[in-house]
N, CA, C and O atoms as a printed pandas DataFrame, in Angstrom:
     atom_number atom_name residue_name chain_id  residue_number  x_coord  y_coord  z_coord
0              1         N          UNK        A               1  124.536  142.728  116.651
1              2        CA          UNK        A               1  123.388  142.998  115.821
2              3         C          UNK        A               1  123.828  143.294  114.389
3              4         O          UNK        A               1  124.850  143.934  114.144
4              5         N          UNK        A               2  123.028  142.811  113.473
5              6        CA          UNK        A               2  123.323  143.051  112.058
6              7         C          UNK        A               2  122.958  144.483  111.688
7              8         O          UNK        A               2  121.960  145.031  112.158
8              9         N          UNK        A               3  123.764  145.058  110.860
9             10        CA          UNK        A               3  123.560  146.445  110.430
10            11         C          UNK        A               3  123.110  146.477  108.977
11            12         O          UNK        A               3  123.341  145.544  108.207
12            13         N          UNK        A               4  122.459  147.585  108.627
13            14        CA          UNK        A               4  122.097  147.805  107.236
14            15         C          UNK        A               4  122.094  149.295  106.949
15            16         O          UNK        A               4  121.925  150.119  107.847
16            17         N          UNK        A               5  122.280  149.614  105.708
17            18        CA          UNK        A               5  122.293  151.006  105.284
18            19         C          UNK        A               5  120.906  151.354  104.759
19            20         O          UNK        A               5  120.345  150.623  103.941
20            21         N          UNK        A               6  120.355  152.467  105.228
21            22        CA          UNK        A               6  119.055  152.924  104.741
22            23         C          UNK        A               6  119.158  154.391  104.357
23            24         O          UNK        A               6  120.077  155.098  104.770
24            25         N          UNK        A               7  118.202  154.828  103.562
25            26        CA          UNK        A               7  118.085  156.232  103.196
26            27         C          UNK        A               7  116.746  156.745  103.690
27            28         O          UNK        A               7  115.696  156.172  103.396
28            29         N          UNK        A               8  116.798  157.822  104.436
29            30        CA          UNK        A               8  115.585  158.474  104.905
30            31         C          UNK        A               8  115.494  159.840  104.241
31            32         O          UNK        A               8  116.502  160.520  104.052
32            33         N          UNK        A               9  114.287  160.229  103.892
33            34        CA          UNK        A               9  114.083  161.530  103.268
34            35         C          UNK        A               9  113.253  162.381  104.224
35            36         O          UNK        A               9  112.106  162.060  104.533
36            37         N          UNK        A              10  113.857  163.469  104.682
37            38        CA          UNK        A              10  113.193  164.371  105.617
38            39         C          UNK        A              10  113.184  165.769  105.009
39            40         O          UNK        A              10  114.228  166.317  104.656
40            41         N          UNK        A              11  111.995  166.328  104.896
41            42        CA          UNK        A              11  111.824  167.675  104.350
42            43         C          UNK        A              11  112.478  167.804  102.972
43            44         O          UNK        A              11  113.067  168.831  102.638
44            45         N          UNK        A              12  112.357  166.731  102.184
45            46        CA          UNK        A              12  112.874  166.763  100.834
46            47         C          UNK        A              12  114.357  166.448  100.688
47            48         O          UNK        A              12  114.865  166.398   99.567
48            49         N          UNK        A              13  115.049  166.240  101.776
49            50        CA          UNK        A              13  116.479  165.948  101.714
50            51         C          UNK        A              13  116.726  164.512  102.174
51            52         O          UNK        A              13  116.171  164.061  103.175
52            53         N          UNK        A              14  117.577  163.798  101.416
53            54        CA          UNK        A              14  117.868  162.399  101.737
54            55         C          UNK        A              14  119.040  162.310  102.715
55            56         O          UNK        A              14  120.018  163.051  102.614
56            57         N          UNK        A              15  118.912  161.395  103.647
57            58        CA          UNK        A              15  119.957  161.144  104.636
58            59         C          UNK        A              15  120.253  159.649  104.633
59            60         O          UNK        A              15  119.347  158.831  104.795
60            61         N          UNK        A              16  121.511  159.299  104.450
61            62        CA          UNK        A              16  121.942  157.913  104.452
62            63         C          UNK        A              16  122.530  157.598  105.817
63            64         O          UNK        A              16  123.315  158.370  106.368
64            65         N          UNK        A              17  122.136  156.450  106.350
65            66        CA          UNK        A              17  122.672  156.044  107.656
66            67         C          UNK        A              17  122.718  154.545  107.770
67            68         O          UNK        A              17  122.008  153.828  107.064
68            69         N          UNK        A              18  123.563  154.078  108.668
69            70        CA          UNK        A              18  123.680  152.656  108.957
70            71         C          UNK        A              18  123.047  152.416  110.326
71            72         O          UNK        A              18  123.405  153.049  111.319
72            73         N          UNK        A              19  122.095  151.481  110.349
73            74        CA          UNK        A              19  121.343  151.212  111.578
74            75         C          UNK        A              19  121.274  149.713  111.826
75            76         O          UNK        A              19  121.604  148.910  110.953
76            77         N          UNK        A              20  120.839  149.343  113.039
77            78        CA          UNK        A              20  120.546  147.945  113.337
78            79         C          UNK        A              20  119.304  147.542  112.541
79            80         O          UNK        A              20  118.325  148.288  112.489
80            81         N          UNK        A              21  119.347  146.381  111.933
81            82        CA          UNK        A              21  118.230  145.908  111.107
82            83         C          UNK        A              21  116.917  145.935  111.890
83            84         O          UNK        A              21  115.872  146.296  111.348
84            85         N          UNK        A              22  116.976  145.553  113.159
85            86        CA          UNK        A              22  115.774  145.473  113.980
86            87         C          UNK        A              22  115.114  146.833  114.205
87            88         O          UNK        A              22  113.946  146.891  114.589
88            89         N          UNK        A              23  115.834  147.914  113.977
89            90        CA          UNK        A              23  115.308  149.252  114.253
90            91         C          UNK        A              23  114.772  149.969  113.007
91            92         O          UNK        A              23  114.336  151.117  113.089
92            93         N          UNK        A              24  114.806  149.293  111.865
93            94        CA          UNK        A              24  114.395  149.965  110.626
94            95         C          UNK        A              24  112.955  150.480  110.700
95            96         O          UNK        A              24  112.678  151.602  110.276
96            97         N          UNK        A              25  112.059  149.689  111.223
97            98        CA          UNK        A              25  110.662  150.104  111.292
98            99         C          UNK        A              25  110.503  151.401  112.095
99           100         O          UNK        A              25  109.733  152.281  111.711
100          101         N          UNK        A              26  111.224  151.513  113.193
101          102        CA          UNK        A              26  111.151  152.719  114.023
102          103         C          UNK        A              26  111.651  153.933  113.243
103          104         O          UNK        A              26  111.047  155.004  113.298
104          105         N          UNK        A              27  112.745  153.764  112.525
105          106        CA          UNK        A              27  113.291  154.861  111.724
106          107         C          UNK        A              27  112.311  155.277  110.631
107          108         O          UNK        A              27  112.119  156.469  110.392
108          109         N          UNK        A              28  111.692  154.307  109.969
109          110        CA          UNK        A              28  110.734  154.607  108.903
110          111         C          UNK        A              28  109.498  155.314  109.461
111          112         O          UNK        A              28  108.986  156.254  108.852
112          113         N          UNK        A              29  109.025  154.860  110.613
113          114        CA          UNK        A              29  107.877  155.517  111.245
114          115         C          UNK        A              29  108.215  156.954  111.648
115          116         O          UNK        A              29  107.401  157.862  111.478
116          117         N          UNK        A              30  109.413  157.149  112.178
117          118        CA          UNK        A              30  109.848  158.492  112.561
118          119         C          UNK        A              30  109.932  159.397  111.334
119          120         O          UNK        A              30  109.526  160.558  111.385
120          121         N          UNK        A              31  110.454  158.868  110.242
121          122        CA          UNK        A              31  110.539  159.628  108.988
122          123         C          UNK        A              31  109.148  160.076  108.540
123          124         O          UNK        A              31  108.942  161.242  108.202
124          125         N          UNK        A              32  108.200  159.146  108.539
125          126        CA          UNK        A              32  106.829  159.476  108.114
126          127         C          UNK        A              32  106.169  160.478  109.049
127          128         O          UNK        A              32  105.514  161.419  108.599
128          129         N          UNK        A              33  106.342  160.276  110.350
129          130        CA          UNK        A              33  105.720  161.167  111.322
130          131         C          UNK        A              33  106.282  162.579  111.212
131          132         O          UNK        A              33  105.526  163.549  111.256
132          133         N          UNK        A              34  107.596  162.703  111.071
133          134        CA          UNK        A              34  108.217  164.018  110.946
134          135         C          UNK        A              34  107.764  164.717  109.662
135          136         O          UNK        A              34  107.421  165.899  109.686
136          137         N          UNK        A              35  107.764  163.994  108.551
137          138        CA          UNK        A              35  107.328  164.607  107.300
138          139         C          UNK        A              35  105.856  164.998  107.337
139          140         O          UNK        A              35  105.473  166.029  106.785
140          141         N          UNK        A              36  105.026  164.178  107.988
141          142        CA          UNK        A              36  103.605  164.519  108.127
142          143         C          UNK        A              36  103.443  165.768  108.986
143          144         O          UNK        A              36  102.610  166.622  108.683
144          145         N          UNK        A              37  104.223  165.882  110.041
145          146        CA          UNK        A              37  104.151  167.050  110.914
146          147         C          UNK        A              37  104.581  168.316  110.152
147          148         O          UNK        A              37  103.964  169.372  110.289
148          149         N          UNK        A              38  105.630  168.193  109.362
149          150        CA          UNK        A              38  106.093  169.328  108.555
150          151         C          UNK        A              38  105.002  169.755  107.579
151          152         O          UNK        A              38  104.752  170.948  107.409
152          153         N          UNK        A              39  104.355  168.788  106.941
153          154        CA          UNK        A              39  103.273  169.099  105.995
154          155         C          UNK        A              39  102.116  169.811  106.686
155          156         O          UNK        A              39  101.561  170.769  106.148
156          157         N          UNK        A              40  101.753  169.339  107.883
157          158        CA          UNK        A              40  100.671  169.996  108.638
158          159         C          UNK        A              40  101.034  171.440  108.956
159          160         O          UNK        A              40  100.215  172.346  108.803
160          161         N          UNK        A              41  102.259  171.641  109.396
161          162        CA          UNK        A              41  102.699  173.002  109.737
162          163         C          UNK        A              41  102.708  173.899  108.505
163          164         O          UNK        A              41  102.309  175.060  108.588
164          165         N          UNK        A              42  103.156  173.382  107.369
165          166        CA          UNK        A              42  103.178  174.175  106.147
166          167         C          UNK        A              42  101.767  174.544  105.711
167          168         O          UNK        A              42  101.536  175.653  105.229
168          169         N          UNK        A              43  100.819  173.619  105.877
169          170        CA          UNK        A              43   99.428  173.919  105.530
170          171         C          UNK        A              43   98.835  174.941  106.495
171          172         O          UNK        A              43   98.089  175.832  106.089
172          173         N          UNK        A              44   99.174  174.803  107.776
173          174        CA          UNK        A              44   98.632  175.704  108.787
174          175         C          UNK        A              44   99.167  177.126  108.631
175          176         O          UNK        A              44   98.402  178.090  108.665
176          177         N          UNK        A              45  100.486  177.249  108.461
177          178        CA          UNK        A              45  101.108  178.566  108.447
178          179         C          UNK        A              45  101.394  179.105  107.049
179          180         O          UNK        A              45  101.726  180.280  106.890
180          181         N          UNK        A              46  101.266  178.256  106.045
181          182        CA          UNK        A              46  101.461  178.696  104.664
182          183         C          UNK        A              46  102.868  179.193  104.392
183          184         O          UNK        A              46  103.845  178.641  104.898
184          185         N          UNK        A              47  102.960  180.230  103.596
185          186        CA          UNK        A              47  104.241  180.783  103.149
186          187         C          UNK        A              47  105.106  181.316  104.298
187          188         O          UNK        A              47  106.330  181.376  104.183
188          189         N          UNK        A              48  104.462  181.699  105.398
189          190        CA          UNK        A              48  105.220  182.301  106.500
190          191         C          UNK        A              48  106.083  181.285  107.257
191          192         O          UNK        A              48  106.903  181.668  108.090
192          193         N          UNK        A              49  105.902  180.002  106.971
193          194        CA          UNK        A              49  106.652  178.948  107.667
194          195         C          UNK        A              49  107.572  178.246  106.676
195          196         O          UNK        A              49  107.155  177.326  105.973
196          197         N          UNK        A              50  108.833  178.691  106.625
197          198        CA          UNK        A              50  109.754  177.993  105.726
198          199         C          UNK        A              50  110.179  176.673  106.360
199          200         O          UNK        A              50  109.841  176.390  107.509
200          201         N          UNK        A              51  110.913  175.880  105.615
201          202        CA          UNK        A              51  111.241  174.528  106.061
202          203         C          UNK        A              51  112.033  174.521  107.370
203          204         O          UNK        A              51  111.834  173.643  108.210
204          205         N          UNK        A              52  112.929  175.494  107.548
205          206        CA          UNK        A              52  113.702  175.555  108.801
206          207         C          UNK        A              52  112.788  175.831  109.983
207          208         O          UNK        A              52  112.960  175.250  111.055
208          209         N          UNK        A              53  111.815  176.717  109.791
209          210        CA          UNK        A              53  110.852  176.987  110.860
210          211         C          UNK        A              53  110.035  175.736  111.177
211          212         O          UNK        A              53  109.825  175.401  112.343
212          213         N          UNK        A              54  109.583  175.057  110.138
213          214        CA          UNK        A              54  108.799  173.833  110.340
214          215         C          UNK        A              54  109.607  172.770  111.076
215          216         O          UNK        A              54  109.088  172.092  111.962
216          217         N          UNK        A              55  110.882  172.628  110.706
217          218        CA          UNK        A              55  111.736  171.659  111.398
218          219         C          UNK        A              55  111.953  172.054  112.856
219          220         O          UNK        A              55  111.931  171.202  113.745
220          221         N          UNK        A              56  112.161  173.345  113.097
221          222        CA          UNK        A              56  112.374  173.810  114.470
222          223         C          UNK        A              56  111.126  173.586  115.318
223          224         O          UNK        A              56  111.221  173.114  116.451
224          225         N          UNK        A              57  109.967  173.920  114.779
225          226        CA          UNK        A              57  108.714  173.731  115.522
226          227         C          UNK        A              57  108.465  172.244  115.750
227          228         O          UNK        A              57  108.032  171.851  116.833
228          229         N          UNK        A              58  108.732  171.415  114.742
229          230        CA          UNK        A              58  108.562  169.966  114.898
230          231         C          UNK        A              58  109.479  169.421  115.984
231          232         O          UNK        A              58  109.055  168.624  116.821
232          233         N          UNK        A              59  110.733  169.851  115.968
233          234        CA          UNK        A              59  111.681  169.402  116.994
234          235         C          UNK        A              59  111.192  169.802  118.380
235          236         O          UNK        A              59  111.260  169.011  119.321
236          237         N          UNK        A              60  110.702  171.023  118.502
237          238        CA          UNK        A              60  110.194  171.497  119.786
238          239         C          UNK        A              60  108.987  170.669  120.233
239          240         O          UNK        A              60  108.898  170.278  121.396
240          241         N          UNK        A              61  108.062  170.403  119.311
241          242        CA          UNK        A              61  106.884  169.595  119.658
242          243         C          UNK        A              61  107.281  168.193  120.106
243          244         O          UNK        A              61  106.757  167.681  121.095
244          245         N          UNK        A              62  108.208  167.573  119.377
245          246        CA          UNK        A              62  108.629  166.226  119.740
246          247         C          UNK        A              62  109.361  166.210  121.079
247          248         O          UNK        A              62  109.203  165.269  121.857
248          249         N          UNK        A              63  110.156  167.236  121.354
249          250        CA          UNK        A              63  110.845  167.319  122.649
250          251         C          UNK        A              63  109.853  167.505  123.787
251          252         O          UNK        A              63  109.988  166.882  124.841
252          253         N          UNK        A              64  108.859  168.360  123.577
253          254        CA          UNK        A              64  107.825  168.574  124.595
254          255         C          UNK        A              64  107.101  167.265  124.879
255          256         O          UNK        A              64  106.881  166.915  126.039
256          257         N          UNK        A              65  106.731  166.537  123.823
257          258        CA          UNK        A              65  106.054  165.250  124.010
258          259         C          UNK        A              65  106.948  164.244  124.735
259          260         O          UNK        A              65  106.477  163.493  125.589
260          261         N          UNK        A              66  108.219  164.232  124.398
261          262        CA          UNK        A              66  109.164  163.316  125.039
262          263         C          UNK        A              66  109.285  163.614  126.533
263          264         O          UNK        A              66  109.292  162.700  127.358
264          265         N          UNK        A              67  109.381  164.895  126.872
265          266        CA          UNK        A              67  109.472  165.283  128.285
266          267         C          UNK        A              67  108.188  164.923  129.020
267          268         O          UNK        A              67  108.233  164.423  130.144
268          269         N          UNK        A              68  107.044  165.174  128.389
269          270        CA          UNK        A              68  105.763  164.844  129.020
270          271         C          UNK        A              68  105.650  163.347  129.279
271          272         O          UNK        A              68  105.188  162.933  130.342
272          273         N          UNK        A              69  106.069  162.535  128.315
273          274        CA          UNK        A              69  106.020  161.082  128.482
274          275         C          UNK        A              69  106.984  160.634  129.583
275          276         O          UNK        A              69  106.651  159.767  130.390
276          277         N          UNK        A              70  108.174  161.225  129.611
277          278        CA          UNK        A              70  109.152  160.879  130.651
278          279         C          UNK        A              70  108.612  161.196  132.037
279          280         O          UNK        A              70  108.757  160.405  132.969
280          281         N          UNK        A              71  107.993  162.354  132.161
281          282        CA          UNK        A              71  107.423  162.727  133.463
282          283         C          UNK        A              71  106.281  161.815  133.855
283          284         O          UNK        A              71  106.152  161.446  135.022
284          285         N          UNK        A              72  105.449  161.447  132.891
285          286        CA          UNK        A              72  104.348  160.529  133.168
286          287         C          UNK        A              72  104.890  159.179  133.624
287          288         O          UNK        A              72  104.352  158.571  134.549
288          289         N          UNK        A              73  105.953  158.711  132.977
289          290        CA          UNK        A              73  106.562  157.435  133.368
290          291         C          UNK        A              73  107.144  157.517  134.772
291          292         O          UNK        A              73  107.064  156.552  135.533
292          293         N          UNK        A              74  107.738  158.673  135.129
293          294        CA          UNK        A              74  108.271  158.851  136.480
294          295         C          UNK        A              74  107.149  158.777  137.500
295          296         O          UNK        A              74  107.292  158.138  138.542
296          297         N          UNK        A              75  106.017  159.437  137.196
297          298        CA          UNK        A              75  104.880  159.405  138.116
298          299         C          UNK        A              75  104.358  157.981  138.271
299          300         O          UNK        A              75  104.054  157.538  139.379
300          301         N          UNK        A              76  104.259  157.274  137.157
301          302        CA          UNK        A              76  103.783  155.899  137.220
302          303         C          UNK        A              76  104.750  155.034  138.015
303          304         O          UNK        A              76  104.330  154.148  138.760
304          305         N          UNK        A              77  106.040  155.291  137.858
305          306        CA          UNK        A              77  107.043  154.540  138.600
306          307         C          UNK        A              77  106.914  154.823  140.097
307          308         O          UNK        A              77  106.989  153.906  140.916
308          309         N          UNK        A              78  106.720  156.093  140.450
309          310        CA          UNK        A              78  106.531  156.458  141.853
310          311         C          UNK        A              78  105.273  155.805  142.416
311          312         O          UNK        A              78  105.273  155.325  143.549
312          313         N          UNK        A              79  104.202  155.788  141.626
313          314        CA          UNK        A              79  102.965  155.141  142.061
314          315         C          UNK        A              79  103.185  153.650  142.291
315          316         O          UNK        A              79  102.687  153.085  143.265
316          317         N          UNK        A              80  103.932  153.019  141.391
317          318        CA          UNK        A              80  104.203  151.586  141.539
318          319         C          UNK        A              80  105.037  151.307  142.783
319          320         O          UNK        A              80  104.817  150.309  143.469
320          321         N          UNK        A              81  105.990  152.182  143.076
321          322        CA          UNK        A              81  106.801  152.014  144.286
322          323         C          UNK        A              81  105.930  152.131  145.527
323          324         O          UNK        A              81  106.073  151.357  146.473
324          325         N          UNK        A              82  105.021  153.109  145.517
325          326        CA          UNK        A              82  104.124  153.292  146.662
326          327         C          UNK        A              82  103.215  152.074  146.825
327          328         O          UNK        A              82  102.989  151.612  147.944
328          329         N          UNK        A              83  102.695  151.555  145.712
329          330        CA          UNK        A              83  101.851  150.363  145.779
330          331         C          UNK        A              83  102.631  149.152  146.265
331          332         O          UNK        A              83  102.099  148.328  147.007
332          333         N          UNK        A              84  103.871  149.041  145.857
333          334        CA          UNK        A              84  104.714  147.935  146.300
334          335         C          UNK        A              84  104.940  148.000  147.810
335          336         O          UNK        A              84  104.889  146.979  148.496
336          337         N          UNK        A              85  105.190  149.211  148.323
337          338        CA          UNK        A              85  105.370  149.364  149.773
338          339         C          UNK        A              85  104.099  148.985  150.523
339          340         O          UNK        A              85  104.150  148.311  151.551
340          341         N          UNK        A              86  102.953  149.430  149.994
341          342        CA          UNK        A              86  101.687  149.068  150.637
342          343         C          UNK        A              86  101.462  147.557  150.607
343          344         O          UNK        A              86  100.977  146.976  151.577
344          345         N          UNK        A              87  101.814  146.934  149.500
345          346        CA          UNK        A              87  101.664  145.492  149.366
346          347         C          UNK        A              87  102.551  144.758  150.376
347          348         O          UNK        A              87  102.128  143.771  150.979
348          349         N          UNK        A              88  103.765  145.238  150.553
349          350        CA          UNK        A              88  104.670  144.630  151.525
350          351         C          UNK        A              88  104.124  144.774  152.945
351          352         O          UNK        A              88  104.186  143.836  153.739
352          353         N          UNK        A              89  103.593  145.948  153.255
353          354        CA          UNK        A              89  103.014  146.154  154.595
354          355         C          UNK        A              89  101.820  145.238  154.811
355          356         O          UNK        A              89  101.653  144.673  155.892
356          357         N          UNK        A              90  100.986  145.092  153.777
357          358        CA          UNK        A              90   99.824  144.225  153.882
358          359         C          UNK        A              90  100.248  142.773  154.070
359          360         O          UNK        A              90   99.665  142.052  154.879
360          361         N          UNK        A              91  101.269  142.343  153.317
361          362        CA          UNK        A              91  101.780  140.979  153.465
362          363         C          UNK        A              91  102.278  140.728  154.884
363          364         O          UNK        A              91  101.994  139.679  155.462
364          365         N          UNK        A              92  103.020  141.683  155.451
365          366        CA          UNK        A              92  103.523  141.535  156.821
366          367         C          UNK        A              92  102.365  141.403  157.802
367          368         O          UNK        A              92  102.377  140.557  158.696
368          369         N          UNK        A              93  101.372  142.253  157.614
369          370        CA          UNK        A              93  100.211  142.234  158.507
370          371         C          UNK        A              93   99.469  140.902  158.388
371          372         O          UNK        A              93   99.109  140.300  159.399
372          373         N          UNK        A              94   99.241  140.441  157.162
373          374        CA          UNK        A              94   98.535  139.173  156.962
374          375         C          UNK        A              94   99.337  138.004  157.520
375          376         O          UNK        A              94   98.756  137.065  158.063
376          377         N          UNK        A              95  100.670  138.046  157.396
377          378        CA          UNK        A              95  101.512  136.984  157.954
378          379         C          UNK        A              95  101.407  136.947  159.468
379          380         O          UNK        A              95  101.359  135.871  160.065
380          381         N          UNK        A              96  101.372  138.130  160.098
381          382        CA          UNK        A              96  101.240  138.183  161.552
382          383         C          UNK        A              96   99.888  137.618  161.995
383          384         O          UNK        A              96   99.805  136.891  162.985
384          385         N          UNK        A              97   98.816  137.965  161.240
385          386        CA          UNK        A              97   97.493  137.447  161.570
386          387         C          UNK        A              97   97.455  135.935  161.403
387          388         O          UNK        A              97   96.859  135.233  162.220
388          389         N          UNK        A              98   98.084  135.433  160.352
389          390        CA          UNK        A              98   98.098  134.015  160.078
390          391         C          UNK        A              98   98.824  133.271  161.200
391          392         O          UNK        A              98   98.368  132.213  161.633
392          393         N          UNK        A              99   99.953  133.814  161.675
393          394        CA          UNK        A              99  100.726  133.174  162.741
394          395         C          UNK        A              99   99.966  133.198  164.058
395          396         O          UNK        A              99  100.045  132.251  164.839
396          397         N          UNK        A             100   99.232  134.270  164.307
397          398        CA          UNK        A             100   98.490  134.357  165.580
398          399         C          UNK        A             100   97.268  133.452  165.595
399          400         O          UNK        A             100   96.781  133.092  166.666
400          401         N          UNK        A             101   96.769  133.083  164.428
401          402        CA          UNK        A             101   95.594  132.179  164.351
402          403         C          UNK        A             101   95.975  130.726  164.416
403          404         O          UNK        A             101   95.093  129.871  164.500
404          405         N          UNK        A             102   97.247  130.409  164.381
405          406        CA          UNK        A             102   97.677  128.994  164.426
406          407         C          UNK        A             102   97.903  128.518  165.809
407          408         O          UNK        A             102   98.266  127.359  166.011
């Protein structure tokens, strides 16, 4: 994969990194989402929320969301496995009925 150097600005500080070209959009979206979250927290909590607090709360929120999504995906995966087993049982049953009708 081709690489490129980009600069992201988070909480007023610039960070330079080298990434895969195909992933630039994801990095830019993450930069915007994080900065928007920090701005919301600063507006909500005002002076009592310094930038380190805002970053810590943002990190916690994103981790909570990530865990929730992972758990939801696990449940969906388990549901799909159960449906697959039911489908296999139904196929076996239908095959037996088909053979007995011939």
